[in-house]
Backbone of each chain as nested JSON, in Angstrom:
{
  "chains": [
    {"id": "A", "residues": [
      {"number": 1, "name": "MET", "atoms": {"N": [86.699, -168.945, 83.895], "CA": [87.584, -169.004, 82.724], "C": [86.774, -168.632, 81.483]}},
      {"number": 2, "name": "ALA", "atoms": {"N": [87.311, -167.718, 80.72], "CA": [86.598, -167.26, 79.534], "C": [87.496, -167.407, 78.316]}},
      {"number": 3, "name": "ARG", "atoms": {"N": [86.865, -167.452, 77.183], "CA": [87.624, -167.571, 75.943], "C": [87.607, -166.241, 75.194]}},
      {"number": 4, "name": "VAL", "atoms": {"N": [88.791, -165.807, 74.807], "CA": [88.914, -164.607, 73.992], "C": [89.52, -165.026, 72.66]}},
      {"number": 5, "name": "VAL", "atoms": {"N": [88.935, -164.522, 71.582], "CA": [89.392, -164.889, 70.244], "C": [90.089, -163.692, 69.613]}},
      {"number": 6, "name": "VAL", "atoms": {"N": [91.248, -163.934, 69.042], "CA": [91.944, -162.896, 68.277], "C": [92.012, -163.372, 66.826]}},
      {"number": 7, "name": "ASP", "atoms": {"N": [91.353, -162.629, 65.946], "CA": [91.404, -162.943, 64.516], "C": [92.432, -162.036, 63.861]}},
      {"number": 8, "name": "VAL", "atoms": {"N": [93.36, -162.639, 63.151], "CA": [94.413, -161.877, 62.487], "C": [94.28, -162.099, 60.986]}},
      {"number": 9, "name": "MET", "atoms": {"N": [94.069, -161.019, 60.24], "CA": [93.932, -161.121, 58.786], "C": [94.91, -160.151, 58.127]}},
      {"number": 10, "name": "LEU", "atoms": {"N": [95.386, -160.52, 56.949], "CA": [96.185, -159.579, 56.171], "C": [95.365, -158.339, 55.877]}},
      {"number": 11, "name": "LYS", "atoms": {"N": [96.001, -157.182, 55.88], "CA": [95.289, -155.949, 55.525], "C": [94.748, -156.078, 54.099]}},
      {"number": 12, "name": "PRO", "atoms": {"N": [93.645, -155.384, 53.808], "CA": [93.023, -155.537, 52.479], "C": [93.97, -155.212, 51.32]}},
      {"number": 13, "name": "GLU", "atoms": {"N": [94.911, -154.274, 51.549], "CA": [95.791, -153.873, 50.446], "C": [96.985, -154.809, 50.266]}},
      {"number": 14, "name": "ILE", "atoms": {"N": [97.107, -155.804, 51.154], "CA": [98.227, -156.742, 51.056], "C": [97.783, -157.98, 50.281]}},
      {"number": 15, "name": "LEU", "atoms": {"N": [98.589, -158.356, 49.3], "CA": [98.301, -159.538, 48.479], "C": [98.264, -160.797, 49.348]}},
      {"number": 16, "name": "ASP", "atoms": {"N": [97.284, -161.648, 49.103], "CA": [97.126, -162.862, 49.911], "C": [97.196, -164.091, 49.006]}},
      {"number": 17, "name": "PRO", "atoms": {"N": [98.396, -164.57, 48.721], "CA": [98.543, -165.696, 47.783], "C": [97.861, -166.977, 48.264]}},
      {"number": 18, "name": "GLN", "atoms": {"N": [97.849, -167.2, 49.571], "CA": [97.171, -168.388, 50.109], "C": [95.685, -168.354, 49.769]}},
      {"number": 19, "name": "GLY", "atoms": {"N": [95.058, -167.197, 50.055], "CA": [93.634, -167.057, 49.769], "C": [93.353, -167.173, 48.274]}},
      {"number": 20, "name": "GLN", "atoms": {"N": [94.246, -166.566, 47.472], "CA": [94.071, -166.633, 46.012], "C": [94.135, -168.07, 45.515]}},
      {"number": 21, "name": "ALA", "atoms": {"N": [95.052, -168.839, 46.092], "CA": [95.182, -170.231, 45.673], "C": [93.89, -170.994, 45.962]}},
      {"number": 22, "name": "VAL", "atoms": {"N": [93.321, -170.729, 47.155], "CA": [92.056, -171.375, 47.504], "C": [90.968, -170.937, 46.528]}},
      {"number": 23, "name": "GLN", "atoms": {"N": [90.899, -169.631, 46.271], "CA": [89.834, -169.098, 45.42], "C": [89.911, -169.663, 44.001]}},
      {"number": 24, "name": "ARG", "atoms": {"N": [91.135, -169.811, 43.491], "CA": [91.292, -170.337, 42.129], "C": [91.022, -171.829, 42.063]}},
      {"number": 25, "name": "ALA", "atoms": {"N": [91.208, -172.501, 43.181], "CA": [90.982, -173.952, 43.178], "C": [89.498, -174.297, 43.235]}},
      {"number": 26, "name": "LEU", "atoms": {"N": [88.688, -173.393, 43.809], "CA": [87.278, -173.724, 44.059], "C": [86.496, -174.088, 42.802]}},
      {"number": 27, "name": "PRO", "atoms": {"N": [86.561, -173.287, 41.702], "CA": [85.789, -173.673, 40.515], "C": [86.206, -175.038, 39.964]}},
      {"number": 28, "name": "ARG", "atoms": {"N": [87.501, -175.315, 39.995], "CA": [87.986, -176.624, 39.536], "C": [87.367, -177.749, 40.338]}},
      {"number": 29, "name": "LEU", "atoms": {"N": [87.087, -177.48, 41.614], "CA": [86.533, -178.504, 42.496], "C": [85.008, -178.495, 42.496]}},
      {"number": 30, "name": "GLY", "atoms": {"N": [84.424, -177.637, 41.638], "CA": [82.975, -177.66, 41.485], "C": [82.23, -176.644, 42.327]}},
      {"number": 31, "name": "PHE", "atoms": {"N": [82.943, -175.709, 42.938], "CA": [82.264, -174.688, 43.745], "C": [82.332, -173.338, 43.041]}},
      {"number": 32, "name": "GLN", "atoms": {"N": [81.183, -172.874, 42.58], "CA": [81.113, -171.587, 41.876], "C": [80.623, -170.496, 42.836]}},
      {"number": 33, "name": "GLY", "atoms": {"N": [80.772, -169.255, 42.386], "CA": [80.11, -168.15, 43.084], "C": [80.873, -167.578, 44.256]}},
      {"number": 34, "name": "ILE", "atoms": {"N": [82.139, -167.915, 44.391], "CA": [82.966, -167.296, 45.435], "C": [83.939, -166.359, 44.727]}},
      {"number": 35, "name": "SER", "atoms": {"N": [83.788, -165.057, 44.941], "CA": [84.587, -164.11, 44.164], "C": [85.918, -163.787, 44.819]}},
      {"number": 36, "name": "ASP", "atoms": {"N": [86.039, -164.009, 46.111], "CA": [87.318, -163.714, 46.763], "C": [87.446, -164.548, 48.031]}},
      {"number": 37, "name": "VAL", "atoms": {"N": [88.666, -164.944, 48.323], "CA": [88.954, -165.662, 49.567], "C": [90.173, -165.006, 50.207]}},
      {"number": 38, "name": "ARG", "atoms": {"N": [90.084, -164.727, 51.488], "CA": [91.258, -164.276, 52.245], "C": [91.453, -165.275, 53.373]}},
      {"number": 39, "name": "GLN", "atoms": {"N": [92.712, -165.645, 53.6], "CA": [92.982, -166.597, 54.666], "C": [93.783, -165.924, 55.767]}},
      {"number": 40, "name": "GLY", "atoms": {"N": [93.366, -166.152, 56.995], "CA": [94.075, -165.57, 58.122], "C": [94.185, -166.55, 59.264]}},
      {"number": 41, "name": "LYS", "atoms": {"N": [94.532, -166.021, 60.423], "CA": [94.753, -166.856, 61.593], "C": [93.729, -166.544, 62.67]}},
      {"number": 42, "name": "ARG", "atoms": {"N": [93.403, -167.563, 63.43], "CA": [92.484, -167.412, 64.548], "C": [93.156, -167.979, 65.794]}},
      {"number": 43, "name": "PHE", "atoms": {"N": [93.288, -167.155, 66.822], "CA": [93.851, -167.603, 68.091], "C": [92.733, -167.662, 69.116]}},
      {"number": 44, "name": "GLU", "atoms": {"N": [92.601, -168.796, 69.796], "CA": [91.65, -168.914, 70.895], "C": [92.433, -168.942, 72.198]}},
      {"number": 45, "name": "LEU", "atoms": {"N": [92.249, -167.919, 73.015], "CA": [92.98, -167.798, 74.274], "C": [92.045, -168.117, 75.428]}},
      {"number": 46, "name": "GLU", "atoms": {"N": [92.48, -169.017, 76.313], "CA": [91.727, -169.286, 77.541], "C": [92.3, -168.38, 78.619]}},
      {"number": 47, "name": "VAL", "atoms": {"N": [91.469, -167.486, 79.125], "CA": [91.929, -166.477, 80.061], "C": [91.552, -166.896, 81.48]}},
      {"number": 48, "name": "ASP", "atoms": {"N": [92.536, -166.891, 82.389], "CA": [92.253, -167.114, 83.809], "C": [91.591, -165.863, 84.357]}},
      {"number": 49, "name": "GLY", "atoms": {"N": [90.589, -166.062, 85.18], "CA": [89.962, -164.914, 85.842], "C": [89.032, -164.154, 84.93]}},
      {"number": 50, "name": "PRO", "atoms": {"N": [88.515, -163.035, 85.409], "CA": [87.495, -162.302, 84.664], "C": [88.09, -161.568, 83.464]}},
      {"number": 51, "name": "VAL", "atoms": {"N": [87.274, -161.472, 82.418], "CA": [87.7, -160.713, 81.241], "C": [87.125, -159.31, 81.384]}},
      {"number": 52, "name": "ASP", "atoms": {"N": [87.807, -158.483, 82.143], "CA": [87.359, -157.104, 82.328], "C": [88.133, -156.203, 81.364]}},
      {"number": 53, "name": "ASP", "atoms": {"N": [87.942, -154.896, 81.51], "CA": [88.597, -153.966, 80.59], "C": [90.119, -154.077, 80.657]}},
      {"number": 54, "name": "ALA", "atoms": {"N": [90.644, -154.284, 81.88], "CA": [92.098, -154.381, 82.03], "C": [92.635, -155.601, 81.298]}},
      {"number": 55, "name": "ALA", "atoms": {"N": [91.924, -156.733, 81.453], "CA": [92.368, -157.953, 80.784], "C": [92.296, -157.776, 79.269]}},
      {"number": 56, "name": "LEU", "atoms": {"N": [91.222, -157.145, 78.797], "CA": [91.077, -156.948, 77.353], "C": [92.165, -156.016, 76.821]}},
      {"number": 57, "name": "ALA", "atoms": {"N": [92.508, -154.989, 77.608], "CA": [93.571, -154.076, 77.183], "C": [94.899, -154.831, 77.064]}},
      {"number": 58, "name": "ARG", "atoms": {"N": [95.133, -155.739, 78.019], "CA": [96.354, -156.534, 77.986], "C": [96.378, -157.448, 76.764]}},
      {"number": 59, "name": "ILE", "atoms": {"N": [95.232, -158.049, 76.476], "CA": [95.167, -158.96, 75.331], "C": [95.33, -158.182, 74.022]}},
      {"number": 60, "name": "HIS", "atoms": {"N": [94.761, -156.978, 74.009], "CA": [94.917, -156.126, 72.832], "C": [96.389, -155.819, 72.588]}},
      {"number": 61, "name": "GLU", "atoms": {"N": [97.098, -155.505, 73.685], "CA": [98.528, -155.192, 73.578], "C": [99.306, -156.426, 73.106]}},
      {"number": 62, "name": "MET", "atoms": {"N": [98.91, -157.592, 73.665], "CA": [99.55, -158.849, 73.284], "C": [99.364, -159.128, 71.794]}},
      {"number": 63, "name": "ALA", "atoms": {"N": [98.134, -158.92, 71.319], "CA": [97.841, -159.159, 69.903], "C": [98.652, -158.212, 69.029]}},
      {"number": 64, "name": "GLU", "atoms": {"N": [98.743, -156.962, 69.491], "CA": [99.42, -155.944, 68.686], "C": [100.923, -156.204, 68.604]}},
      {"number": 65, "name": "THR", "atoms": {"N": [101.517, -156.667, 69.734], "CA": [102.966, -156.788, 69.764], "C": [103.45, -158.168, 69.354]}},
      {"number": 66, "name": "PHE", "atoms": {"N": [102.538, -159.15, 69.407], "CA": [103.047, -160.512, 69.34], "C": [102.266, -161.391, 68.361]}},
      {"number": 67, "name": "LEU", "atoms": {"N": [100.961, -161.33, 68.407], "CA": [100.177, -162.247, 67.569], "C": [100.056, -161.744, 66.135]}},
      {"number": 68, "name": "ALA", "atoms": {"N": [99.985, -160.429, 65.974], "CA": [99.834, -159.864, 64.631], "C": [101.057, -159.042, 64.27]}},
      {"number": 69, "name": "ASN", "atoms": {"N": [101.363, -159.005, 62.995], "CA": [102.351, -158.078, 62.473], "C": [101.564, -156.905, 61.908]}},
      {"number": 70, "name": "THR", "atoms": {"N": [101.503, -155.819, 62.694], "CA": [100.572, -154.74, 62.339], "C": [101.023, -153.937, 61.118]}},
      {"number": 71, "name": "VAL", "atoms": {"N": [102.207, -154.235, 60.612], "CA": [102.611, -153.593, 59.357], "C": [101.755, -154.133, 58.21]}},
      {"number": 72, "name": "ILE", "atoms": {"N": [101.474, -155.42, 58.253], "CA": [100.739, -156.024, 57.138], "C": [99.415, -156.664, 57.567]}},
      {"number": 73, "name": "GLU", "atoms": {"N": [99.158, -156.736, 58.877], "CA": [97.971, -157.452, 59.339], "C": [97.078, -156.585, 60.232]}},
      {"number": 74, "name": "ASP", "atoms": {"N": [95.79, -156.813, 60.145], "CA": [94.807, -156.257, 61.076], "C": [94.399, -157.349, 62.041]}},
      {"number": 75, "name": "PHE", "atoms": {"N": [93.95, -156.945, 63.231], "CA": [93.443, -157.963, 64.142], "C": [92.177, -157.459, 64.832]}},
      {"number": 76, "name": "VAL", "atoms": {"N": [91.37, -158.413, 65.281], "CA": [90.148, -158.128, 66.013], "C": [90.152, -158.989, 67.265]}},
      {"number": 77, "name": "VAL", "atoms": {"N": [89.869, -158.374, 68.415], "CA": [89.777, -159.114, 69.673], "C": [88.304, -159.257, 70.024]}},
      {"number": 78, "name": "LYS", "atoms": {"N": [87.862, -160.49, 70.281], "CA": [86.454, -160.729, 70.603], "C": [86.351, -161.61, 71.833]}},
      {"number": 79, "name": "VAL", "atoms": {"N": [85.435, -161.292, 72.728], "CA": [85.166, -162.176, 73.855], "C": [84.104, -163.162, 73.417]}},
      {"number": 80, "name": "GLU", "atoms": {"N": [84.399, -164.434, 73.571], "CA": [83.435, -165.452, 73.172], "C": [82.762, -166.004, 74.415]}},
      {"number": 81, "name": "ASP", "atoms": {"N": [81.496, -166.219, 74.339], "CA": [80.771, -166.777, 75.47], "C": [81.421, -168.094, 75.864]}},
      {"number": 82, "name": "SER", "atoms": {"N": [81.808, -168.19, 77.128], "CA": [82.548, -169.382, 77.535], "C": [81.644, -170.61, 77.615]}},
      {"number": 83, "name": "THR", "atoms": {"N": [80.326, -170.369, 77.598], "CA": [79.419, -171.513, 77.666], "C": [79.243, -172.172, 76.3]}},
      {"number": 84, "name": "VAL", "atoms": {"N": [79.629, -171.445, 75.222], "CA": [79.51, -172.015, 73.884], "C": [80.756, -172.831, 73.605]}},
      {"number": 85, "name": "GLY", "atoms": {"N": [80.704, -174.101, 73.938], "CA": [81.873, -174.939, 73.746], "C": [81.738, -175.844, 72.538]}},
      {"number": 86, "name": "ALA", "atoms": {"N": [80.516, -176.133, 72.144], "CA": [80.285, -177.094, 71.063], "C": [80.579, -176.456, 69.719]}},
      {"number": 87, "name": "GLN", "atoms": {"N": [81.5, -177.027, 68.995], "CA": [81.827, -176.511, 67.671], "C": [81.307, -177.466, 66.616]}},
      {"number": 88, "name": "LYS", "atoms": {"N": [81.34, -176.978, 65.393], "CA": [80.975, -177.717, 64.169], "C": [79.548, -177.496, 63.766]}}
    ]},
    {"id": "B", "residues": [
      {"number": 1, "name": "MET", "atoms": {"N": [76.556, -158.716, 47.66], "CA": [77.719, -159.541, 48.015], "C": [77.825, -159.639, 49.526]}},
      {"number": 2, "name": "ALA", "atoms": {"N": [77.991, -160.815, 50.013], "CA": [78.06, -161.01, 51.454], "C": [79.333, -161.762, 51.808]}},
      {"number": 3, "name": "ARG", "atoms": {"N": [79.707, -161.613, 53.037], "CA": [80.911, -162.298, 53.499], "C": [80.529, -163.463, 54.409]}},
      {"number": 4, "name": "VAL", "atoms": {"N": [81.091, -164.606, 54.108], "CA": [80.891, -165.778, 54.947], "C": [82.26, -166.179, 55.508]}},
      {"number": 5, "name": "VAL", "atoms": {"N": [82.287, -166.441, 56.792], "CA": [83.543, -166.797, 57.451], "C": [83.526, -168.268, 57.815]}},
      {"number": 6, "name": "VAL", "atoms": {"N": [84.61, -168.946, 57.496], "CA": [84.772, -170.339, 57.924], "C": [85.972, -170.39, 58.87]}},
      {"number": 7, "name": "ASP", "atoms": {"N": [85.705, -170.736, 60.122], "CA": [86.775, -170.901, 61.105], "C": [87.117, -172.374, 61.211]}},
      {"number": 8, "name": "VAL", "atoms": {"N": [88.392, -172.676, 61.047], "CA": [88.845, -174.063, 61.121], "C": [89.812, -174.184, 62.291]}},
      {"number": 9, "name": "MET", "atoms": {"N": [89.472, -175.039, 63.249], "CA": [90.337, -175.233, 64.418], "C": [90.625, -176.721, 64.579]}},
      {"number": 10, "name": "LEU", "atoms": {"N": [91.806, -177.037, 65.087], "CA": [92.096, -178.427, 65.441], "C": [91.086, -178.906, 66.467]}},
      {"number": 11, "name": "LYS", "atoms": {"N": [90.686, -180.163, 66.376], "CA": [89.777, -180.727, 67.372], "C": [90.44, -180.654, 68.745]}},
      {"number": 12, "name": "PRO", "atoms": {"N": [89.622, -180.532, 69.803], "CA": [90.204, -180.382, 71.149], "C": [91.158, -181.508, 71.536]}},
      {"number": 13, "name": "GLU", "atoms": {"N": [90.909, -182.708, 71.031], "CA": [91.76, -183.836, 71.445], "C": [93.054, -183.923, 70.64]}},
      {"number": 14, "name": "ILE", "atoms": {"N": [93.211, -183.062, 69.642], "CA": [94.425, -183.081, 68.826], "C": [95.435, -182.083, 69.395]}},
      {"number": 15, "name": "LEU", "atoms": {"N": [96.663, -182.533, 69.56], "CA": [97.729, -181.683, 70.069], "C": [97.972, -180.511, 69.114]}},
      {"number": 16, "name": "ASP", "atoms": {"N": [98.16, -179.322, 69.679], "CA": [98.348, -178.123, 68.859], "C": [99.692, -177.479, 69.211]}},
      {"number": 17, "name": "PRO", "atoms": {"N": [100.781, -177.933, 68.58], "CA": [102.102, -177.418, 68.936], "C": [102.26, -175.925, 68.664]}},
      {"number": 18, "name": "GLN", "atoms": {"N": [101.607, -175.424, 67.609], "CA": [101.682, -173.987, 67.315], "C": [101.119, -173.177, 68.472]}},
      {"number": 19, "name": "GLY", "atoms": {"N": [99.907, -173.573, 68.911], "CA": [99.276, -172.862, 70.013], "C": [100.089, -172.981, 71.291]}},
      {"number": 20, "name": "GLN", "atoms": {"N": [100.646, -174.171, 71.533], "CA": [101.462, -174.37, 72.729], "C": [102.687, -173.476, 72.721]}},
      {"number": 21, "name": "ALA", "atoms": {"N": [103.297, -173.319, 71.546], "CA": [104.483, -172.465, 71.445], "C": [104.119, -171.025, 71.804]}},
      {"number": 22, "name": "VAL", "atoms": {"N": [102.969, -170.575, 71.304], "CA": [102.514, -169.225, 71.631], "C": [102.272, -169.113, 73.132]}},
      {"number": 23, "name": "GLN", "atoms": {"N": [101.573, -170.111, 73.689], "CA": [101.208, -170.053, 75.108], "C": [102.442, -170.027, 75.994]}},
      {"number": 24, "name": "ARG", "atoms": {"N": [103.464, -170.808, 75.621], "CA": [104.671, -170.842, 76.446], "C": [105.503, -169.577, 76.297]}},
      {"number": 25, "name": "ALA", "atoms": {"N": [105.363, -168.909, 75.165], "CA": [106.152, -167.692, 74.948], "C": [105.572, -166.501, 75.707]}},
      {"number": 26, "name": "LEU", "atoms": {"N": [104.268, -166.524, 75.97], "CA": [103.608, -165.339, 76.543], "C": [104.202, -164.902, 77.885]}},
      {"number": 27, "name": "PRO", "atoms": {"N": [104.365, -165.797, 78.89], "CA": [104.927, -165.323, 80.157], "C": [106.314, -164.702, 79.988]}},
      {"number": 28, "name": "ARG", "atoms": {"N": [107.133, -165.302, 79.131], "CA": [108.456, -164.737, 78.857], "C": [108.369, -163.315, 78.344]}},
      {"number": 29, "name": "LEU", "atoms": {"N": [107.289, -163.037, 77.593], "CA": [107.122, -161.706, 77.0], "C": [106.34, -160.776, 77.912]}},
      {"number": 30, "name": "GLY", "atoms": {"N": [106.029, -161.244, 79.123], "CA": [105.398, -160.35, 80.091], "C": [103.888, -160.454, 80.157]}},
      {"number": 31, "name": "PHE", "atoms": {"N": [103.291, -161.454, 79.491], "CA": [101.837, -161.585, 79.524], "C": [101.452, -162.803, 80.359]}},
      {"number": 32, "name": "GLN", "atoms": {"N": [100.846, -162.551, 81.508], "CA": [100.429, -163.624, 82.406], "C": [98.936, -163.907, 82.223]}},
      {"number": 33, "name": "GLY", "atoms": {"N": [98.507, -165.019, 82.803], "CA": [97.069, -165.264, 82.937], "C": [96.391, -165.881, 81.729]}},
      {"number": 34, "name": "ILE", "atoms": {"N": [97.172, -166.378, 80.772], "CA": [96.587, -167.096, 79.631], "C": [96.927, -168.57, 79.828]}},
      {"number": 35, "name": "SER", "atoms": {"N": [95.897, -169.385, 80.079], "CA": [96.183, -170.772, 80.439], "C": [96.264, -171.691, 79.226]}},
      {"number": 36, "name": "ASP", "atoms": {"N": [95.691, -171.277, 78.094], "CA": [95.773, -172.129, 76.914], "C": [95.585, -171.294, 75.659]}},
      {"number": 37, "name": "VAL", "atoms": {"N": [96.285, -171.693, 74.611], "CA": [96.149, -171.032, 73.312], "C": [95.975, -172.119, 72.262]}},
      {"number": 38, "name": "ARG", "atoms": {"N": [94.981, -171.955, 71.403], "CA": [94.846, -172.841, 70.241], "C": [94.895, -171.945, 69.003]}},
      {"number": 39, "name": "GLN", "atoms": {"N": [95.615, -172.395, 68.002], "CA": [95.713, -171.592, 66.785], "C": [95.046, -172.318, 65.631]}},
      {"number": 40, "name": "GLY", "atoms": {"N": [94.249, -171.588, 64.89], "CA": [93.578, -172.178, 63.741], "C": [93.565, -171.24, 62.566]}},
      {"number": 41, "name": "LYS", "atoms": {"N": [92.718, -171.565, 61.602], "CA": [92.659, -170.786, 60.368], "C": [91.307, -170.116, 60.235]}},
      {"number": 42, "name": "ARG", "atoms": {"N": [91.3, -168.98, 59.587], "CA": [90.069, -168.251, 59.338], "C": [90.021, -167.94, 57.841]}},
      {"number": 43, "name": "PHE", "atoms": {"N": [88.956, -168.381, 57.197], "CA": [88.771, -168.078, 55.78], "C": [87.627, -167.082, 55.641]}},
      {"number": 44, "name": "GLU", "atoms": {"N": [87.862, -166.006, 54.918], "CA": [86.794, -165.045, 54.618], "C": [86.432, -165.199, 53.143]}},
      {"number": 45, "name": "LEU", "atoms": {"N": [85.21, -165.641, 52.89], "CA": [84.757, -165.873, 51.521], "C": [83.803, -164.768, 51.114]}},
      {"number": 46, "name": "GLU", "atoms": {"N": [84.057, -164.143, 49.957], "CA": [83.113, -163.175, 49.405], "C": [82.193, -163.936, 48.457]}},
      {"number": 47, "name": "VAL", "atoms": {"N": [80.914, -163.964, 48.786], "CA": [79.959, -164.78, 48.044], "C": [79.17, -163.89, 47.091]}},
      {"number": 48, "name": "ASP", "atoms": {"N": [79.14, -164.28, 45.815], "CA": [78.284, -163.592, 44.846], "C": [76.843, -163.969, 45.131]}},
      {"number": 49, "name": "GLY", "atoms": {"N": [75.97, -162.985, 45.068], "CA": [74.554, -163.278, 45.214], "C": [74.164, -163.495, 46.655]}},
      {"number": 50, "name": "PRO", "atoms": {"N": [72.913, -163.89, 46.862], "CA": [72.382, -163.987, 48.216], "C": [72.948, -165.196, 48.96]}},
      {"number": 51, "name": "VAL", "atoms": {"N": [73.099, -165.02, 50.264], "CA": [73.54, -166.139, 51.099], "C": [72.303, -166.794, 51.691]}},
      {"number": 52, "name": "ASP", "atoms": {"N": [71.679, -167.64, 50.893], "CA": [70.483, -168.351, 51.363], "C": [70.886, -169.738, 51.849]}},
      {"number": 53, "name": "ASP", "atoms": {"N": [69.899, -170.528, 52.181], "CA": [70.197, -171.856, 52.723], "C": [70.985, -172.717, 51.736]}},
      {"number": 54, "name": "ALA", "atoms": {"N": [70.654, -172.571, 50.433], "CA": [71.355, -173.371, 49.431], "C": [72.823, -172.986, 49.369]}},
      {"number": 55, "name": "ALA", "atoms": {"N": [73.093, -171.657, 49.395], "CA": [74.476, -171.194, 49.339], "C": [75.236, -171.651, 50.579]}},
      {"number": 56, "name": "LEU", "atoms": {"N": [74.579, -171.571, 51.731], "CA": [75.243, -171.99, 52.969], "C": [75.529, -173.487, 52.969]}},
      {"number": 57, "name": "ALA", "atoms": {"N": [74.602, -174.257, 52.403], "CA": [74.823, -175.699, 52.327], "C": [76.024, -176.004, 51.442]}},
      {"number": 58, "name": "ARG", "atoms": {"N": [76.133, -175.236, 50.346], "CA": [77.265, -175.406, 49.429], "C": [78.583, -175.051, 50.134]}},
      {"number": 59, "name": "ILE", "atoms": {"N": [78.559, -173.947, 50.891], "CA": [79.774, -173.519, 51.587], "C": [80.143, -174.522, 52.669]}},
      {"number": 60, "name": "HIS", "atoms": {"N": [79.121, -175.066, 53.322], "CA": [79.366, -176.09, 54.334], "C": [80.06, -177.298, 53.717]}},
      {"number": 61, "name": "GLU", "atoms": {"N": [79.574, -177.693, 52.544], "CA": [80.176, -178.841, 51.852], "C": [81.612, -178.53, 51.445]}},
      {"number": 62, "name": "MET", "atoms": {"N": [81.813, -177.288, 50.962], "CA": [83.143, -176.841, 50.558], "C": [84.107, -176.883, 51.747]}},
      {"number": 63, "name": "ALA", "atoms": {"N": [83.63, -176.386, 52.891], "CA": [84.475, -176.379, 54.085], "C": [84.82, -177.798, 54.5]}},
      {"number": 64, "name": "GLU", "atoms": {"N": [83.813, -178.658, 54.386], "CA": [84.004, -180.037, 54.847], "C": [84.973, -180.802, 53.952]}},
      {"number": 65, "name": "THR", "atoms": {"N": [84.877, -180.56, 52.628], "CA": [85.678, -181.363, 51.708], "C": [87.026, -180.741, 51.396]}},
      {"number": 66, "name": "PHE", "atoms": {"N": [87.147, -179.421, 51.635], "CA": [88.3, -178.748, 51.048], "C": [89.033, -177.85, 52.049]}},
      {"number": 67, "name": "LEU", "atoms": {"N": [88.306, -177.061, 52.817], "CA": [88.978, -176.108, 53.71], "C": [89.446, -176.767, 55.004]}},
      {"number": 68, "name": "ALA", "atoms": {"N": [88.696, -177.747, 55.478], "CA": [89.076, -178.398, 56.729], "C": [89.407, -179.861, 56.478]}},
      {"number": 69, "name": "ASN", "atoms": {"N": [90.292, -180.38, 57.29], "CA": [90.54, -181.818, 57.323], "C": [89.74, -182.348, 58.515]}},
      {"number": 70, "name": "THR", "atoms": {"N": [88.563, -182.914, 58.21], "CA": [87.634, -183.233, 59.306], "C": [88.09, -184.42, 60.151]}},
      {"number": 71, "name": "VAL", "atoms": {"N": [89.185, -185.067, 59.759], "CA": [89.738, -186.099, 60.635], "C": [90.308, -185.445, 61.9]}},
      {"number": 72, "name": "ILE", "atoms": {"N": [90.96, -184.303, 61.718], "CA": [91.62, -183.663, 62.865], "C": [91.085, -182.268, 63.157]}},
      {"number": 73, "name": "GLU", "atoms": {"N": [90.204, -181.736, 62.294], "CA": [89.775, -180.344, 62.473], "C": [88.249, -180.218, 62.531]}},
      {"number": 74, "name": "ASP", "atoms": {"N": [87.793, -179.256, 63.338], "CA": [86.398, -178.841, 63.35], "C": [86.291, -177.525, 62.589]}},
      {"number": 75, "name": "PHE", "atoms": {"N": [85.099, -177.258, 62.048], "CA": [84.927, -175.955, 61.408], "C": [83.565, -175.371, 61.752]}},
      {"number": 76, "name": "VAL", "atoms": {"N": [83.481, -174.051, 61.655], "CA": [82.247, -173.326, 61.904], "C": [82.032, -172.379, 60.733]}},
      {"number": 77, "name": "VAL", "atoms": {"N": [80.833, -172.37, 60.169], "CA": [80.488, -171.456, 59.085], "C": [79.615, -170.348, 59.663]}},
      {"number": 78, "name": "LYS", "atoms": {"N": [80.013, -169.091, 59.44], "CA": [79.253, -167.962, 59.964], "C": [79.03, -166.935, 58.871]}},
      {"number": 79, "name": "VAL", "atoms": {"N": [77.82, -166.384, 58.807], "CA": [77.559, -165.285, 57.88], "C": [77.891, -163.999, 58.619]}},
      {"number": 80, "name": "GLU", "atoms": {"N": [78.737, -163.185, 58.014], "CA": [79.117, -161.926, 58.642], "C": [78.374, -160.802, 57.944]}},
      {"number": 81, "name": "ASP", "atoms": {"N": [77.9, -159.869, 58.726], "CA": [77.203, -158.715, 58.147], "C": [78.12, -158.037, 57.139]}},
      {"number": 82, "name": "SER", "atoms": {"N": [77.639, -157.903, 55.907], "CA": [78.493, -157.365, 54.853], "C": [78.739, -155.871, 55.031]}},
      {"number": 83, "name": "THR", "atoms": {"N": [77.95, -155.227, 55.892], "CA": [78.165, -153.794, 56.1], "C": [79.294, -153.532, 57.088]}},
      {"number": 84, "name": "VAL", "atoms": {"N": [79.648, -154.566, 57.879], "CA": [80.746, -154.402, 58.834], "C": [82.048, -154.671, 58.109]}},
      {"number": 85, "name": "GLY", "atoms": {"N": [82.626, -153.633, 57.566], "CA": [83.857, -153.806, 56.823], "C": [85.089, -153.379, 57.6]}},
      {"number": 86, "name": "ALA", "atoms": {"N": [84.906, -152.47, 58.56], "CA": [86.048, -151.905, 59.283], "C": [86.594, -152.919, 60.267]}},
      {"number": 87, "name": "GLN", "atoms": {"N": [87.839, -153.239, 60.124], "CA": [88.474, -154.177, 61.037], "C": [89.427, -153.427, 61.946]}},
      {"number": 88, "name": "LYS", "atoms": {"N": [89.897, -154.118, 62.935], "CA": [90.88, -153.655, 63.939], "C": [90.198, -153.191, 65.198]}}
    ]}
  ]
}
């Protein structure tokens, strides 16, 4: 079993009010030096069986048709080492 | 200017209805072989100046106090190569 990550972000030319809200809040909260924030989505998929080219092609198609709205969003598919389970 | 990414995911023991909805929809849409989906948030921060240990410590604190709810969420701070701009 392997983990595949799909990161979905708004395209650079699309306004991101969520990210802007975060960016404008940071100085008020005492954090300087962040000039831009973009907020997107991260999907972690647990894949049964091997993550070969066919599986990746299927996941790419899934991301394109279902996880991302490709009119306004870009996505990246990444295979994550399944042994790296510890987060934080 | 460098890009720092903060990934925020629900802790493994916290129920993720969003991810479950995605996971249950996939077979209906013709995608088999995905046993679990977790959905989280991805923040891309553009940092002014160098991303040294002090800046990373500040971003870590920011993520802990503001971007993530550490009662129910884990987060990971990653420095992304600023030359890798092309997505998709």
